[in-house]
N, C-alpha and C positions, 0 to 999 in steps of 0.2 A: 519376305526377303527372297531375292532371286537365288537360285542354286549356285553355290560357289564352285568354281572350277577346281580341279585337284590341286593346282599350285597355290590356291588361296585358302583352301579348306584346312581347318585344324585337324591334326592327326591324333587319334587316341591310341593307335598302335604304330610301331615302327614300320617304315617302308622296307620291303624286302626286294632288293635289286637282284635280278637273275642274269645280269649282263654288265659289262664294263660301261663306263661313261662314254657316250657317243656325242657329247656336246661339240658343236662346230668350232673350228679354230681358223687360224690363218694358213695352216698347212693341211689340216684335216678339213677338206671342203665338204659341204653338205649338198647332196643332189636335190634340187627343187625342180618344179615344173618349168620355171623360167630360166633354167641353167643352174650352175653351181653357186653356192653361197660361201663367203669367207667372213669369219668374225675376227676382227682385229682388236685384241685387248689394248686398252689405253689406260694405264694405271692412273687413278685419280681423274681421268678424263682430260689430262693436261697435254696439250700439243703445241709445238711451235709452228711457225709458218712453213718452214722447209718440209717438215714431216707431213703437214696438212696438204701441201702442194703435191707432194709425191703420191699421197693417197688419192687425191682427186685425179691425177694423171692416170693412175691405175684404174680408177672407176671408169674413166672415159675410154681408155685404150683396151681394157680387158673386160669391162663389165657393161652395165646398162646406163652409165652416166649419172648415177645417183649414189648417195651415201645414206644408209639408214642408221639411226641412232637407237641403241638398245636401252633397256631399263637398268643397265648397270654402267651407263656412261661409256660404252664401247661403240665401235663403228662396224658396219657390215657393208660388204660389196655383194651385189647380186648380178645375175645374168652372166656369170663367168663361164668360159669354155672349159671343157674337161682337161685340156692340155696346158692350161695357163699357170699351173702350180709353180714351176720353176721360175718363170718371169715374175710372178707375184712375190715369191720369196725374195728375189733379188731386190725388188723395189722396197719391200718392207725392211730388209737389212739396211739399205741406204738411208731409210727414214728413221732408223733406230727403234723400230717397232717390233723387232723380232729377236728375242734372246735365243738361247739354246733350244732346239726343237723339242726337247723333253719338257720344257717349262713354259712354252708360249701360251698354253691354255689355263695356267694356274694364276695368272697375274690379274685376278679379279679383285681390284681395289677401288672402292668408291670413297670419295672424300667430300666434305662440305664444299660446294662449289664457290661460295663466297668467302671462304677462309682467307684472311689477310687482305680482303678487298673493300670491306665496308667499314662503318664507323662504330661497330659494336665493341671494339677493343678486345675481341676474343683472340686466343693464341692462334698463330698461323700454323696449321698442320701440314702444309704442303711439303716441308722437309721430311715428314714422316712417310709420305708417299714414296719419295725417291729411295729412302733408306729401306723401307719394307720391300719394295720391289727388288732392290739389290740383294737383300738377304734371301728372298724367295728364290731368285734365279741362281744363287750360289749354293743353295741347299739341295743335296741329292735326294733326301727323303721327301722334300716338298713337291717333287715331280709326281708323287703318288696322290696328290690332291686331285679331286675331280674338277672339271671345267665349270662346275656350278658352285663350288665352295667360295664364299664371299667374305672379304674383309671390309669393314666400315671404319673410316677414320673421321671422327667428328670433332669439330673445334669447340664444342660445348653448347651449340645452339640446338642440337637435337634433331637435325634434318635427316642425315643418313642413318642414324640409329633406328629410324622408323622402318627401315628396309628389311628387318629380320635377318641381318647378316649372321654368319657363323661366328666370327670373331669381331668384337667391337672394341675400339679404342676411342676414348673421349677425353679431351683436354679438360681437366678440372681447373687448372690455372696454368701459368707459364712454366711451372716447375713440376707439375704432377699430372698423372693421367689415370683414368679408370679403365680397367680391362675386364670384359666379361664375355661369356659364350652364350649360354641359354637365357640367363636371367640377370637383368641389371641390379636386382636386389642383392645379388651375391657377387658384386664387383670387387675387384682387387685394386688397391691403390699402388701405383708404381711411379718411379721417377719418369718424367717426360723424356729424358734422354734414353731411357731403357725401353720406351713404349714399343717401337717396331720389333725389337728383339723379343719382347714379351709376347707379342702377337704371333711370332713364329713358334715360340714354345707352345702356345695354345694349339696351333695347328698340328704340331708334332704329337701332342697329347691325343688329339682326335684320331690321327692315323694309327697310333698304338691301340686305341679303343676299337677301331675298326678291325684290326688284326685279331684282337682278343675275342671280339664278337663273332668272327668268322662270316661277316656279312660283306656286302658291297655298298655300304652306305656312302652316299655322295656328300651328305650334309650332316651337321651335328644333330639336327632335329630327327634324323632318321635312325639314330642309334637306339638299340633296345634299352629298356629302362635300366637293366642291370649294368650296362656299359655307359650310362649317361655321365657326362663330364661333371666333376665336382670342383668347387672353388678351393676346397681343402687340398685335394691332390694337385690342382694346378699351382697352388701356392708352394707346395713342396717342390714341384718341378722348376718353378721360377727360382727358388732358393738354390737348387742344384746348379742352375745356370748363372748364379751370381747376381740375381735380380731380387732386391728386397721388395716384399709385397705385404700389404695389410688388408684384411677383409673390411669392407665398409658397406653400410646399408643406407642407400638413399634412392629416391625416385629419379629416374632418368627424365631429362627434359624432352619435350616433343615440339618440333617446329615444322611448319609446312615448307614445301619447296619454294625456291625463289620465284617471286612474281615477275612477269615480263615487265620491262621498263628500265629506267635508269637507277643504278645503285650508286649512291654518293659515297665516295671514298675519302681517305685522309689526304691532306696536303694538296687540295685542288684537283684530285683525280676522280675518276668515275669508271664504273663498269656498266656494260649493257647486258641485260638478261633477255633472251628471246627464246621462243619455242619453234620447232619445226612442225608444221601441220602433219599429223599422222606419223611423226618421227622420221620424215623422209625429206632429204635435201637434194636439190640438183647440185652438180659440181660448181655451177656458177654461183649459187648461194653460198656454198661452202667456201669457195675462194674469196668471195666478198667478205665473209666473216673473218677468215684468217688473215686477210690483208689489212684490216683496220689497225691493228697494233702489233701483228706478228705473233699473237698468242690467242689461243681459245681454250675453253674448258667445256667438255661435254658433261652434261648432268644426267643423273639416273632417271630424270623425268623427261627425257628426250628433248632437252633444251641445250642451249649454248650460252655461255658467259664469255664476253669479250672484256678482258681486264686492261687497265693501263691507259685509258683515254684521258685527255685533259677535260675537266668538267665543262668548260665553255663549249666544247665541241660535241658533247654527248647527245644533245637534243637533235641536232642536224644528222648525226650518224644514225640515230635510232630511226628517224624518218626515212633515211635511205634504206634501212633494213626492212621497214614496213612496206616500202614500195617494191622491194624484191620478193614480197610474199611471205615474210616471216611474221610470227605472232609477237607483237611488241607491246600489247596492252592487256591488262587483266580481264577486260570485258570482251575481248575478241572471242567469237563463237568457237574458234578452234582451240581455245585455251583448255577446253574440257572434253575433247573428243579423242578417243584412241581406237585403234583397230588392229586386228591381226593382219597377216599378209594377204589372205584371200586369194581369189583367182587373179591372174593366171599363175602366180608363183607357187601356190599350194594345191596339190592334187586332191586333198581331202576337203577343200573348201567348196561350198555349194553356191557361192556368189562372189562377185567382185565387190567386196564390202567397202573397199576404199573409194571406188567410184560412186557407190550408193551413198556413202557417208558424205562425200562432197556435194552430192545433189540435194541432201536433206538438211545440211547445216545452214541455219539462218540466225540472225541476231535475236529472234523471238523465242529461241528454244529453251531458255532458262539456264540457271546456274549449275544444276547437278551434272556431273560427268556422265558421258555415254561411252560404252565400249561396244564396238561392232565385232562380231565373231562370225567366221565363215562356216563353223560347225560347232557341235556340242563341246569340243575340247576347250574352247574359249582361250586360245593361246594369247599371251601378252596381257591377260586381264589384270587390272589394277587391284590392289588390296582394299579391304574394307567392304562396307555394304551400302554406302551412300552413292549409288550410281544407278544408271539405267542400262539394262542389259538387252542388246539387240543381237539375236542369233539367227543365222540363215538356216532354213529347213527346206526339204524338198517342195513344200507348198507355199513358201514365202518366208517372212521374218516373224519370229516370236519376240515379243517385247515384254519385259518384266521389270519391276522396280519394287523396292521395299514398301510394303503397305498397300500395294496396288494389285488388282486382279490382272493376271497375265493376259495379253492379247495374242492370239495365234493367227498365223498365216497371213500377216499383213503384206500387201503389195508395196512396191517401192513408192508409188504415188500416194499411198496412205501414210507413209512414215513421218513426213514433216509435222503434220497435225498431231499424230499420236505421240511423237517425241515431245512436242511442245507441251501437250497436256500432262504427260507423265512427269516431266522434269519440273514443271511449274507447280503442280499439285503436291508432288512428293516433297519438294523444297518447302512449300507452305506448311505442310503437316509437320515437318521437322522443326520449323521455326516456332511452332506453337508449343512444342514440348519443353 
């Protein structure tokens, strides 16, 4: 198995933080080699056309004309000037994307992207997104959460609960929800109407545990064992907040991310699910997506869902998005390729990994995902082990995959054949098990 990056590795001991959280935000810009970076939180990934248009205008006027999608369904602007903060803040306020400055980095909420849009008949958790965001922004203690603390609101299909969020809310049915932090086996059953408030209680419990531990833990998994959150204590805190809760034990569902293509909805409607190659959109692509129905949903898998189309128009609109360079089919080679920023945006990167990835991608490369990293940190690496790892080194690229002997120092001209072999044979071995 390839070595896992720190973000994906399991931890046997708590992480000790010796500094405050420096996660980028819309106001706290991050200095990169290609200019400054702003990360704009979009709760649930849900945007209307006006907000999306203002964000694209800012990317064109202040940045590099692109919008990056993050693994939490947020948006990033790159190539910003050092003095653009005031103007960017004004734009984001007009777009409704900037609450009080103390809270703009804590709005890390992912939600099932297809909730309320398909024919599965699952509860629509979109109202939870708006309510939890409102509660977070109104809570003074919540400002103490790190920019990495994550809430996952799942409609029962089990897609965003696979993201190892700190607080998970899952619709059990229209009237009840499951709440858990570390382990779904110790979930608490609450009324659906109380679910967002219950999530905030769980976050407050975490902040109390951090203070008691005397650490700077950013996430629940980083707490020392003696300060680990327990369902019993969480139940007590919920009761004190007037929320009835009962401990239940059941296995959590797991479901993959939405596939690219047409999603059939109720009553003659449809949604379109597409991916952005390497998670990066031009503002022209962004505006095209936002203009189809006036709404988009950004997904934690660097994709976009466009809701609310008439079913009869879906195929033609999907073809238009394909012509614009978006991933619209499950067998597209870009379906399973991810990469870090690489050069020129990152000073630590040893290669322009995005350019090299584009040169290497072909339809013959096979089904296993590939992640390209500019250095050993492997930023943005997907979870799990069923992937091919391509890491830039001073002498070329190292390529590794589960069950395969690593290959060292590959030159860019050697990568297409090496990738095709690694992905094909590793996938074949997995299929035989």
